[in-house]
GUKOL-237571 format. One record per residue (C-alpha): residue number from 1; x, y, z. Coordinates in steps of 0.001 Angstrom, whole numbers. Each point is the difference from the previous one (the first is absolute). Layout:
// GUKOL-237571
   i       u       v       w
 NUM       X       Y       Z
...
//
This chain:
// GUKOL-237571
   i       u       v       w
   1   99139   67124  114618
   2   -1221    3392    1316
   3    3429     723    1492
   4    1726    -775   -3324
   5   -2450    2173   -1929
   6     508    2847    2478
   7    3773    -173    -374
   8    -333       8   -3797
   9   -2264    3078      88
  10    2480    1779    2305
  11    2937    -842   -2288
  12   -1957    1169   -3029
  13    -932    3311    1661
  14    3548     585    1258
  15    1543    -797   -3391
  16   -2410    2226   -1940
  17     405    2902    2488
  18    3764    -238     327
  19     830    3049   -2096
  20   -2613    2438    1366
  21    1771    3339     425
  22   -1030    2681    2500
  23    -574    3431   -1531
  24     604    2292    2969
  25    2498    2744     818
  26     895     566    3628
  27    -158    3656     995
  28    1201    -698    3527
  29    1580    3031    1645
  30     808    1837   -3202
  31    -396    3756     480
  32     681    1348   -3477
  33   -3369    1318   -1235
  34     577   -1033   -3614
  35     889   -3577     993
  36   -2954    -346    2379
  37   -2540    1313   -2510
  38    1488   -1909   -2925
  39      38   -3358    1831
  40   -3534     646    1300
  41   -1169     370   -3593
  42    1914   -3097   -1103
  43   -1654   -2063    2739
  44   -3442    1223   -1098
  45     561    -787   -3698
  46   -1774   -3408     228
  47   -3063    1910    1327
  48       5    2463   -2940
  49    1200    2695    2433
  50   -3501     138    1445
  51    1263    1387    3337
  52    1611    3003   -1706
  53   -2556     752   -2715
  54   -1733    3333     484
  55   -2987    1745   -1558
  56    -492     132   -3747
  57    1064    3182   -1785
  58   -3088    1830   -1349
  59    1690    1121   -3241
  60    1654   -1931   -2829
  61    3732    -673     171
  62    2112    1510   -2794
  63    2564   -2852      69
  64   -2124   -3116     516
  65   -2924     614   -2329
  66   -2905   -2357     530
  67    1287   -1290    3367
  68   -1566     372    3417
  69    2320    2172    2107
  70     -90     183    3783
  71    1935    1859    2621
  72    2609   -1708    2175
  73    -135     -81    3799
  74    3776    -403     101
  75    2814    1572   -1978
  76    3685    -543    -647
  77    2182    2774    1425
  78    1575    1848   -2930
  79   -2984    -412   -2316
  80   -1986    3009   -1167
  81   -3255   -1852    -770
  82   -1574   -3408     584
  83   -2927   -1871   -1523
  84   -1661   -3400       5
  85    -689   -1187   -3553
  86   -2659   -2573    -807
  87    -358   -1258   -3580
  88     896   -3488   -1235
  89    2350    -177    3007
  90     221    1752    3357
  91    3095    1970     918
  92    1321    2970    1954
  93    1911    2734   -1767
  94    2220    2629    1579
  95    1200    2959   -2047
  96    3622     727     927
  97     571    3055   -2182
  98     460    1593   -3417
  99    3372     496   -1695
 100    1167    2095   -2918
 101    2464   -2577   -1352
 102     -28   -3781    -318
 103    3407    -175    1698
 104   -1367    1728    3108
 105   -3054   -2243      20
 106    2211   -3103    -343
 107    2108    1120    2942
 108   -3172     459    2038
 109   -1278   -3437   -1074
 110    3210   -1648    1178
 111     -72    1883    3322
 112   -3556   -1142     757
 113     835   -3537   -1107
 114    2845      -3    2522
 115   -2318    1340    2712
 116   -2485   -2799    -677
 117    2843   -2536      63
 118    1073    1336    3394
 119   -3583    -242    1310
 120      19   -3679   -1023
 121    3333    -588    1775
 122    1860    -150   -3344
 123   -1714   -3299    -798
 124   -1264     893   -3455
 125     324    -942   -3654
 126    -137    2981   -2379
 127    -795    -310   -3719
 128     995    3128   -1930
 129   -1964     831   -3131
 130     795    2700   -2556
 131   -2853     272   -2503
 132    1764    2470   -2274
 133    -589    3692    -769
 134   -3223    -472   -1987
 135   -3362     124    1706
 136    -921    1182    3473
 137    1126   -2997    2101
 138    3796     276     118
 139    1666   -1850    2890
 140    -952   -2296    2837
 141    1591   -1863    2890
 142   -2102   -3030     920
 143     785   -1098    3540
 144    -510   -3440    1570
 145     177    -636    3722
 146    2488   -2838     492
 147     790   -2678    2561
 148    2813   -2515     246
 149   -1707   -2664   -2124
 150   -1449    2307   -2645
 151   -2124    3085    -577
 152   -3576    1168    -491
 153   -1386    1059   -3362
 154     715    3726    -530
 155   -2816    2069    1501
 156    1909    3288     333
 157     753    2356   -2868
 158    2066    3192     -13
 159    -698    1548   -3390
 160     637    3004   -2197
 161   -2577    1272   -2463
 162      35    3021   -2277
 163   -2772    2575     435
 164    -825     806   -3600
 165   -1720    3299     741
 166    3103    1680    1480
 167    2810   -2477    -827
 168     849    -456    3678
 169    1026   -3354    1476
 170   -2278   -1495    2636
 171    1392   -2354    2674
 172   -2376   -2307    1891
 173      -7   -3037    2272
 174   -2722   -2614    -479
 175    -876   -2893    2343
 176   -2236   -2728   -1431
 177   -2593   -1977    1926
 178    -248   -3753     430
 179    2269   -2650    1463
 180    2743    -515   -2596
 181    1442   -3342   -1048
 182    3175   -1039    1784
 183    2782   -1144   -2337
 184    2651   -2422    1251
 185    3581     247   -1182
 186    1601   -3044   -1609
 187    3520    -603    1277
 188    2799    -232   -2530
 189    1452   -3425    -774
 190   -2776   -2099    1520
 191     688   -3701    -738
 192   -1903   -1370   -2985
 193   -1563   -3436     424
 194   -1176    -625   -3577
 195    1966    1445   -2909
 196   -2328   -1359   -2696
 197   -3065    1395    1755
 198    1727    3401     198
 199     604      56   -3753
 200   -3604    -962    -807
 201   -1309    2834    2180
 202    2273    2584   -1600
 203    -832   -1222   -3499
 204   -3728     333     720
 205     505    3626    1055
 206    1862     674   -3262
 207   -2482   -1823   -2232
 208   -3231    1553    1230
 209    -662    1851   -3274
 210     -56   -3203   -2056
 211   -3680     -50    -930
 212   -1223   -3560     498
 213   -3201   -1355    1476
 214    1966   -1921    2586
 215    3244     698    1850
 216    3109    1208   -1859
 217    2437   -2241    1940
 218    -382   -3399    1652
 219     905    -247    3688
 220     673   -3636    1044
 221   -2355   -1391    2664
 222   -2443    2850    -714
 223   -3025    -143   -2279
 224    -920    2929   -2207
 225   -3284    1473    1278
 226    -186    2416   -2932
 227    -334    3759    -309
 228   -2668    2249    1467
 229    -638    3741      57
 230   -1187    1660    3215
 231    -658    3737     -85
 232    2900    1337   -2093
 233    2534   -2743     846
 234     798   -3259   -1783
 235     773   -3121    2064
 236    1946   -3051   -1170
 237    -692   -2740    2559
 238    1785   -3254     824
 239   -1208   -2538    2565
 240    1513   -2904    1934
 241   -1997   -2733    1780
 242     570   -3442    1539
 243     784     849    3636
 244    -518   -2292    2968
 245   -1942    2420    2154
 246     667    3524    1251
 247    3419    -583    1569
 248    1399   -1426   -3234
 249   -1471    2882   -2056
 250    1333    2544    2482
 251    3506   -1511    -155
 252     -38      90   -3811
 253   -1307    3573      39
 254    2797    1135    2332
 255    2693   -1709   -2116
 256   -1333    1692   -3138
 257    -158    3336    1823
 258    3672    -323     950
 259     974    -850   -3565
 260   -1963    2977   -1334
 261    1779    2391    2371
 262    3378   -1360   -1031
 263    -768     -25   -3726
 264   -1453    3501    -248
 265    2715    1523    2195
 266     427    3290    1834
 267   -1393    2122   -2842
 268   -3409   -1409     999
 269   -2068     437    3157
 270   -3059   -1934    1151
 271   -3202     757    1882
 272   -3045   -1785    1398
 273   -3064     146   -2258
 274   -3482     232    1581
 275   -1988   -3148    -711
 276   -3253   -1825     524
 277    -840   -3684      16
 278     932   -2318   -1609
 279    3439    1683     293
 280    1968    -582    3197
 281    2950    2215    -819
 282    1144    2234   -2864
 283    3395    1678    -395
 284     860    2321   -2889
 285    3428     872   -1422
 286     690    3257   -1854
 287    3121    1883   -1065
 288    1036    2685    2474
 289     214    2587   -2804
 290   -3627    -713    -933
 291   -1711     279    3379
 292   -1715    3312    -719
 293   -1062    -817   -3556
 294   -3691    -359    -733
 295     614   -3139   -2088
 296    2966   -2223     692
 297    1167   -3544    -633
 298    -885   -2012    3089
 299     385   -3644    1021
 300   -2590   -1246    2510
 301     743   -3223    1907
 302   -3181   -1507    1484
 303   -1252   -3035    1852
 304   -3670    -934     138
 305   -2207   -2547    1729
 306   -2900   -1724   -1751
 307   -2557   -2605     964
 308     755   -3398   -1499
 309   -2532   -1006   -2657
 310     105   -3595    1326
 311     834    -659    3657
 312    1809   -3321     526
 313    1540     786    3406
 314   -1901    1607    2855
 315    3238    1584    1287
 316     882    1714   -3263
 317   -2963    1824   -1495
 318    1945    2786   -1726
 319    2122     395   -3099
 320    2787    2585    -225
 321    1398    1755   -3044
 322    2951    2353    -485
 323    -238    2666   -2678
 324    2551    2195   -1753
 325   -1720    2972   -1664
 326    1940    2336   -2287
 327   -1840    3330    -156
 328     554    2633   -2688
//
């Protein structure tokens, strides 16, 4: 009995940890000063750049009003100033220059984007944003470090802002702290195992704005768990029960996961969602074009373990439930 329980715990741990992704960039024998310093900062991002944070500036900053500004112990070759900014987030900012025209600033932005791409061995995903001529924030290249299976959430920004006092164009590089989510690509033309299930999922995404107390669309084999609001997001939850232990629930969860990948297609990516008990695993799907939006339509696929209210079998004391949560 102890041996069987130990094997089950090992399988559960291995299954739930399968997609853990290492956030680390090998500097190796690289000699280029920009690459070495840039990758050193990237590796320290999960630590809020604590190893490169210097003393606090005694005077107020004219750009980041109300923020705590510190010096940097490291710089990026080619920058003319560096600072550590601490407000609602923690990030490093490197001033790369001022330009008289937007065209010159854009050329500089693209050159530094290419230099960052080279430092990351050309394994990057770049999202270009043009915010228009109005306002002070004009253009931005958001950069994601990529690997074969996917890419990390963008934590690098090369951006152009207008200095309103002299109408010059300011070019800066920002690196954000924290360990970013890792998004997995979905291959094109994955085989679909359940066509009806696919249609129900897509219809639920489309019908989210139908204001009902329950769920806008029925999904066969799933029970409507209702709507709930957490923080500023609305959840529409569906649940499925009736599994013969963990292995049966895991098999059903994996089949559903495969069908979700195939149904949503390559315009979507997925990532592992942090969780606590009773959840055993949570995977979220989001459109690639929406990854850097503050609010985005998201589908969360979860499995949870609960104590049985009435125990009839000493070998099976747990109930398992699979959830589909549509988040808006």
